[in-house]
C-alpha positions in Angstrom: 19.7 18.6 30.1 16.4 18.1 32.5 13.7 15.6 33.8 12.4 15.4 30.3 15.4 13.3 29.3 14.0 10.4 31.7 11.3 10.1 29.2 13.4 8.1 27.2 13.9 5.4 29.0 11.8 2.6 29.0 11.6 2.4 32.8 9.7 5.7 33.1 8.2 6.8 30.1 4.9 6.5 31.4 5.6 8.8 34.0 3.9 12.6 34.5 5.9 15.4 34.6 6.2 16.0 38.5 7.0 12.1 38.9 9.9 12.5 36.8 10.9 15.8 38.2 10.8 13.7 41.9 13.1 11.4 40.3 15.9 13.5 38.3 16.0 15.9 41.1 17.5 13.2 43.1 20.1 11.8 40.2 24.0 12.5 40.3 24.7 13.3 36.4 28.2 12.0 35.7 30.9 12.0 32.5 33.7 10.0 31.5 36.1 9.2 28.9 37.1 6.4 27.1 38.3 3.7 29.0 37.4 5.0 32.6 36.2 2.9 34.9 32.2 3.1 36.4 32.8 0.8 38.7 34.9 -2.5 39.9 32.7 -6.0 40.9 34.6 -4.7 44.5 32.9 -1.7 44.7 29.8 -1.8 47.1 26.5 -0.8 44.9 25.3 2.5 44.9 23.0 2.2 42.5 22.0 1.7 38.5 22.5 3.5 35.7 21.3 5.4 32.6 23.6 5.8 29.3 22.1 9.8 28.3 25.5 9.6 25.2 28.3 7.7 24.5 28.5 3.4 25.7 29.1 1.5 28.1 30.8 -2.2 28.8 29.8 -4.9 31.4 32.4 -7.4 31.6 34.2 -9.8 33.9 37.5 -11.0 34.3 38.1 -15.1 34.1 40.2 -16.4 36.8 43.3 -16.3 33.8 43.4 -12.4 33.4 41.0 -12.9 30.3 37.9 -9.8 29.8 34.7 -11.5 28.6 32.0 -9.0 27.4 28.7 -9.2 28.6 26.8 -6.4 27.4 27.5 -3.0 25.7 25.1 -0.4 26.7 23.7 2.6 24.1 21.6 5.6 25.1 18.6 5.6 26.7 19.2 2.0 28.2 20.2 1.2 31.9 22.3 -0.8 33.8 23.6 -2.3 37.0 19.6 -2.5 38.0 19.6 -6.2 38.3 20.8 -6.9 42.4 17.9 -3.7 42.7 15.0 -7.1 42.6 17.6 -9.6 43.8 19.7 -8.7 46.4 17.3 -6.3 48.1 18.3 -6.8 51.9 22.2 -6.9 51.4 21.7 -3.2 49.6 19.5 -1.6 51.9 22.4 -2.7 55.0 25.1 -2.0 52.5 26.4 -5.5 52.0 26.6 -6.1 48.1 29.0 -5.2 45.9 28.6 -4.6 42.1 28.2 -8.3 40.1 30.4 -7.1 37.3 32.4 -4.1 35.9 32.3 -1.5 33.4 33.6 0.6 31.6 33.0 3.6 29.4 33.7 3.3 25.2 33.4 6.4 24.1 34.4 9.9 25.0 32.4 12.1 27.0 30.4 9.3 27.9 27.4 10.8 30.1 25.4 9.1 32.5 22.7 9.2 34.9 22.7 7.4 38.3 19.8 6.3 40.5 21.0 5.5 44.0 19.2 2.7 45.2 17.4 4.3 48.2 16.2 6.6 45.6 14.9 4.2 43.5 13.1 2.0 46.8 11.7 5.5 47.9 10.1 5.6 44.7 8.7 2.2 44.0 6.7 1.9 46.7 4.7 4.5 45.3 4.6 3.6 41.8 4.5 -0.2 40.9 4.2 0.3 37.1 7.9 0.8 37.5 8.0 -2.5 39.4 6.5 -3.9 36.5 8.7 -2.6 34.0 11.6 -3.7 35.7 10.7 -6.5 35.6 9.9 -6.6 31.8 13.4 -5.3 31.1 15.4 -7.8 33.4 13.5 -10.5 31.5 14.9 -9.1 28.2 17.9 -9.0 29.8 17.3 -12.7 30.8 17.0 -13.9 27.1 19.8 -11.6 25.7 22.4 -13.6 28.5 21.0 -16.9 27.9 21.5 -16.4 23.7 25.0 -15.2 23.9 26.1 -18.2 26.3 24.5 -20.2 24.0 26.5 -18.4 21.0 29.9 -18.7 23.0 29.7 -22.6 23.2 29.5 -22.2 18.9 32.5 -22.1 16.5 33.9 -18.2 15.8 32.1 -17.8 12.3 29.6 -19.0 13.3 29.8 -16.6 16.3 30.4 -13.8 14.2 28.7 -14.8 11.1 25.5 -14.0 13.8 26.7 -10.8 15.2 27.2 -9.5 11.5 23.4 -10.1 10.4 21.9 -9.2 14.0 23.9 -5.9 13.5 22.1 -5.7 10.0 18.3 -6.8 11.2 19.1 -3.6 13.3 19.2 -1.2 10.6 15.2 -0.1 9.4 16.8 0.8 5.8 17.4 -3.1 4.8 18.8 -2.4 1.4 21.8 -1.0 3.3 23.8 -3.9 2.9 26.6 -2.8 5.1 27.4 -2.0 9.3 28.7 -0.1 11.2 31.0 -1.7 14.3 30.5 0.6 17.0 32.5 -1.1 18.9 36.6 -2.5 18.7 37.9 -5.5 17.1 39.5 -6.5 20.4 36.0 -5.4 22.5 34.2 -8.0 19.6 36.4 -10.6 20.0 36.5 -10.3 23.9 32.0 -10.9 22.8 32.7 -13.3 21.0 34.2 -15.4 23.5 37.7 -14.9 21.2 41.1 -13.9 20.8 41.9 -10.6 18.4 44.3 -12.9 16.0 41.1 -15.8 15.8 38.7 -12.8 14.9 41.2 -11.4 12.6 41.2 -14.6 11.0 37.6 -15.3 10.6 37.9 -12.1 9.2 39.8 -12.2 6.7 38.7 -15.8 6.0 35.3 -14.1 5.7 36.6 -12.4 2.7 38.5 -14.3 0.6 35.6 -15.9 0.2 33.8 -13.2 -0.9 31.3 -12.8 1.5 32.1 -9.3 3.0 34.3 -6.7 2.8 35.7 -4.9 5.8 37.0 -1.1 5.4 38.2 -0.2 8.8 34.9 0.2 10.8 32.5 -0.9 8.3 31.8 -3.8 6.9 29.7 -4.6 4.0 27.8 -7.4 3.5 28.3 -9.6 -0.1 26.8 -12.8 0.2 24.1 -12.4 2.9 23.0 -16.1 2.5 26.2 -17.7 3.4 26.5 -15.7 6.1 22.9 -16.8 7.2 24.0 -21.1 6.3 27.2 -20.4 8.1 25.0 -18.8 11.4 22.6 -21.5 11.2 25.0 -24.3 10.8 
């Protein structure tokens, strides 16, 4: 792996080879196995991460001990970058902690850590990176707003929306199935419910012949019915 890997990341896609080399030479490459914590929300902020291989979940723990997943991060996407613009003074004075927890979802999850000092030094000389980061933050804010709106809805509606959303990511539209890349426990957490409720709704959808669940594969049998449930 070399600096060219950064070209796959939206934030750095316009940089030339020399600029990529300068950033990459000061990066930390880290590998985690499934279930390993990358950082807790009590740890001092070091910088942001890029997922190169595998997947990461970002989550919070409520006062009653329940996990709530905010995001899933997959290859060539960044996470923990929000504080860089929001908490500049605290970060440069080592007074800020990560605002959420993060965990590797797969074995051999490979990450690049770009420390805050490296990033601040670089953006002083390259304003385009700042503009791209603002674009990235706007997309995350829109996602979070949609997610908050979704978890106020009932579980069948949330699940129908999730299935349709995952299906729409597939460019092969004739493919009527989706493959869950996360555990059903994590899916329940992401949808703001518990495992038992998710299982009941999946069974209900199957009984009504809307879907067929085979392990981590969900075959869509009646897309129009799912669309109707998602829009109720």
